[in-house]
N, C-alpha and C positions, 0 to 999 in steps of 0.2 A: 751178248748178241754178236753174231758174225758180222764182219765188215759188210757195209751196204751203202749204195748210193740211191737215195730216194729222189726221183726227178721232180715231183710236184709237191708244193706246199699249199696250205689253205690260203685262198685268195678271195677277194670280193671286188666287184666294180667300184665299191665305195672306198677302197684302200687309198687311192691317190689323194682323195679329198681328206681322208683321215690323217695321212702323212702331212699334208699341207697345213692342216689345223694344228697338228702336233708341233710343227716348227714355230708356231706363234708363241710357244711357251718355253721356259727354261727347264733344264733337268730338275732343278730344285722344286719348281712348282709341280711338275708331274709326279715326282716322288712323294711330295706332301699330299697330293691329291689321291694317292693310293696307299695312305697310311704308312708312308716311309718304306714301302716294300718295293722290290725290283731294282734297287740301286746297287750297282756293282761296287765292290770294295774300292777304297781310295787309291789303291795301287795302280788301277787302270787310268792312265792319264793321256791327254792329247799330246802329240809330239810337237805341236805348235799352237799358240793361242789364237783365238778369234774365229775358229772354224766351228761350224755346226752342221749336224746331219741327222736325218731320220729316214726310216724305211722299214720294210718287213724283213724279218730275220731268215737268212739262210744259215743254218748251223753246220759247223764242221768240227769233227774230232779227229785229230791226227795222231799217229804214233809219235812217241817222244823223239824229238830231233829230226822229224821228217815233215815235209809239206806237200806230199803227192796229192792228198785229197783237196788241198787248197787250189791246186791247178785244175782239178776236176770240177770244183765248185763254180769256177768261172763259166763253164758251159751251162750249168744248171740255173744260175742266177738270171733274173730279169732286171731290166732297168728300174731303178728305185729301190732295189733290195739292198740290205746291209749284210755283209758276210761277217759272222762272228765265230771265232775259232778258239778251241782249247786243245789240249793234248791229254794223253792217257793219265800221266802222273804229274804233269807240269814241268815244262822245260823252258830254258831261257834262250833257245836258239833264235837267230834272226830268220823267222819263217816268211817274211814279207819284205820286199824291197822295190826298187825303182821299176824293174821290168814287170812284175806282177801288178804294180800300181798303174802302169801304163795300160795294161790289159783291162783292169778294173774300170779305169776311167773311160776307155773307149766303149766298153759294154754298158756303161751307165750305172754301174754299181755305186751306191751312194757313199759308202764308207767301209773301212775295215777295222774290226775290233778284236783284240786278242789278249789273253793272259800270258802269252809267250812274248817273244821279242821281235823287233823289226830292225832293219838296217838300211843303208843308203839314205839316211835321214836328211842330209842336206839336199839331196835330189827330191825327196818327197816334199820337203818344205818349198822348194822352188816350184814344184807342180801344184802346191796347195791342195794336195789330195788329203781328205780327212782320215786320219789314223789315230786310234787310241790303243795303247799297248802297256804292258807291265814293264818290259825291258827294252832298252836300246843296246844292240850288240852286233858286232861284225861276224859272230859265229854263224856258219852256214848250216845247211840241212841236207839230209839224204832225200831221195825222191823215189823210194822203192819199197815202202812199207804200207800195209793196209790201214784203213781208217773208215770213218763214217761221214756221210753227208745227209743232212735233214733228218736227224734223230734228236730227241731231247738231249741237251747237254747241261752241265752245271759249270758256271764260271763265276769265280769270286763269291761263291755261296748262293748264287741265283740260278734257278732253273730257267732255261731258255728253250722254248719249243719252236719248231719251224713255223713261220708265219706270224709269230709274235711281233709286236711293234717295238722299235728301238729309237731312242732319242739320245744324242750325245752332244755335249758342248764343253766349255771350259771347266764346268763343275764335275764332269764325269759322264757316266753312262747309266741310263735307266731303261729297264725292260717293262713293257706293258703287255700283259697277257691278251691275246687276241679277243677272247670272250669278254674282256673288261674295257676295251678301248673306248667305246662310246660313252660309258658311264664316267670314266676317268676324264675324258675331254669336257664333259659337262661340269664336273667338279673343278677342273682346272680353270674354266672360264669364270665360275663363281668366285674362286679364290683370287683370280687376277682382278676382278671387279672390286672385291673387298680391299685388296692391297692398293689399288688406285685411290680409293677413298682415304685410306690411311696415309698414303703419300701426300695427298692434298692437305690433310690436317697437319702433317709434319712440316710441310712447306709453309704453313701458316703459323708455325712456331709452337704448336702443341707438343707436349712431351709424350713419348711412348709409355711412360709410367702412368699417365692419366688415360691415354687411349685404350690401353689394355688392362687397366685397373690393377697394375702391378703394386700399387701402394698397399692395397689390401693384403696381398701375398706377403709383402715385406713385414707388415704389421703382424700377420698370423705367424710368421717365422720368429717373431720376438726380436727383430732387429730394431735398435733404437737409433734415432738421430741425435748426434751430439754437436755442440757448437764448434768445438775444435779438439785437437788431439790432447791438449792439456786437461780439458774437462773429462775426456775419456780415461786418461791416466789416473786422475784423482779418484774417479769412481772405482776403477780397478783396485787402486791402493786401499780404499776403504773396505773392499770386499775380501781382502787378504786376511 
């Protein structure tokens, strides 16, 4: 596909409420609520703990070692969007730093996510701007090569389409396809309610072995309980 900048992404008047509800849950809950799909690889990490972000995806694919399209994406993005960026073959350049973060923040862009690198990290942390990246590096970029905005991209094995929903926290980043968001939110609520009940039982002293019936699984696996290590050793010796 020739380089292109697509100005509009799929949107709905319901999106702000969907994003607000998405923020009620953690990345782990949302990933589990869509059968463990959509979770970016563990190499994509927050540059500082304690931040959380969600929004609709503006997708960017830059030439290797270049961030021109990232600058162009700032104009395209709307408040509440998350800009998620990859490169043609994967590079570790610092594609994002303090100045771009300032522009992102002023424009209401919720977060930046990339499988490339970021720099000016101490400044980004002072700003408390939400960033998830694969690398931290001082290596800079060119700004004169073509790329793509708002076309489907693949990042850490996950396909991200413009307008998909993004949730990021200390556990990583998860993508929810736009057409599945309402169903995933329903399942996330059900899962959270079940976990709240389990939490109450654990606080009352019950064991997860009993709550989840793990004793049956242990038995089916042929695992035996022994009183102590000596008993185990004696039984092993007899079987030799």
